[in-house]
N, C-alpha and C positions, 0 to 999 in steps of 0.2 A: 514240778511246776507245770502248769497248763501251757500248751504250745503258744496260744495267743498272748499269754502273760509274758512268756520268754521273748516273743517278738516285740512286745511293748517295752520291756525292760532292757533289752540288749542295747548296748551303747559302746562306743570306743572309749576304753578305759586306759588312761595314760598315767595313773597315779601309783602310789606305793602299794606294795603287797605285804600281807602279814607274813611273819616268819613261820609258815606252816607248809609242809610239803604237799604236793598234789599226788594222791595215791595212784599207782599204776592202773588200778581197776578203773578209776575215773578217766584217766588219760586214754585208756583203751575204748571206753564208752564214747568219748569225744571223737576219737579218730574213726570209730565204727560209724558214727553219724556222717562223717565225711565220705567214707567208703560207700554209704547208702545213697549218696547224691546222684542225680541224673547225670548222664554222660553222653555226649554226641556219638551217635552210632554205637552206643554201649561199649566204646573203646576203653573206658576206665583208665584214662591216661595219667591221672595224678597219683603219685605215690607219696609216702609220708615217712619222716623220721621223727620219732618221739624222743625228745632230749630231756632226761631227768637225772643224769649224772651231775652232781653238784659242781664238779670242776669244769665240765663242758658248758653247763648253764652259766657259770661265772665268766667264762671266756667270751661267750656270745654277749652276755649282758654288758661286759666291759667295752664292747665295740661302739656302744651308743653313748653320746655325750649329753643328751637332753631328755630322752624319754625314760621316765622313772619306771614305767611298767617293764620296759626291756631290761633296764639295769637291775631291777629287783625280782624279776620273774623267778618262779620256783620250777618251771618247766617251759619247754618250747615245743611247738609242733611245726616242723619244717615241711612245707608243701612243695613237691618237686615235679617239674615237667621237663620234657626234652628241650634241648637248645635249638634243635632243628626238627620241628614236628613234621611228621608225614601227613599228607592230606588223607582224610578218611571219607570225605563225601564231595564229589565233583570238584576237586581241587582245594577244598577247604579243610582246615584243621580246627578242632574245637578245644584244644588243650587249655587255653586261657579261660574259656567259658567253663570247662569241666572243673578246673582248679577253683574258680570263683564259686561255683555251686557247692563244692565240697567245703570251702572255707565258710560260707554262710551257714551251712548245716552245722559245722563245728562251733561257730560262734553262738548259735542258738543252744546247742548242747552245753557249752561252757556256761552260759547264763542260767540255763535250766538246772544245772548242778550247783549253782551258787558261787561260781568262779567269775573272773573277769578277764578280758583280753582286749587287744586292739590289732587290727589288720595291718601288718607291716609289709609294705610292698615297695614304694618309691625309694625309701632309704636304702633298701637292698641293692637297687640298681645303680647307686652312686659309689664311686671310689672302690669298685671291685668287691663290695661287701658280700654279695651273693656268692661270688666265687670263693672268697675266704671261708665263709660258713660252709659252703659245699665241700671244700677241701677238709675242713675240720671234721665234718660228719662222714667223710669217706664216700661221698656221692660220686658215682662213676662218671667218667668223661662222657659228654653228650647229654648230660642232665644238669639241672641247676635249681637252686632254691628260688622259687618264685614268690612265695608268701611265707612269712614267719609269724606265728602266733605265740606271744608270751602268755603264760597262764599262771594264775595264782588266786589266792583269796584276797579280795580288795580290802585295803586298810582304811579307805576313805569312801565317803558317799559322793558320787559324782552325779550331777543332774544330767539326764539325757537331753541332748540338744533338741529343741523343738523342730519338728518336721513341718513342712508346708501342709496346708489343709488339703484334703482330698480334692476339692473343687479346683485347686490350683495346678494339680498334676494328673488328674484322671477324669475321663469323661466316658459316657456311653455312646457308642455308635459313630461318633465323629469328633475329631480334634476341635475343640472349641476355643482355643486361645490363639487363633491365627491372626 
């Protein structure tokens, strides 16, 4: 799929997945897209655990009581950052930004390969879920799952939510909506 087509088609998919596994080769391609993302001071702070073991996938899926994509995922990609990031530039750490850039690259790769996903973040931060999943995946102390991507072949067609027009969010040379 063309890059701009993947950008146009990418959307947050919370629906059902077909009962088809996601081949490891495709999961590696997706994570490789994340590894290729830009990183503040080239620190490459985000690490990943690809979850394709059916029992582990089932355990993670069972933790969510509403999101069908999480419940029916055929694989997960866990994006991991430090719990106490060290500054890399004049007192600033860019771990969250690094993770976000990697996730967006992976979401585009997921779309480009014909799969679907949704960026899971806030749900992880409640009720110790990030810690529970981190423990389940053997993530060492000092690190935590910051974003979780359920991956699968979509069973439903979801309409992409309309984005605001260019003129409502972007201008040349000066902010025009003041």
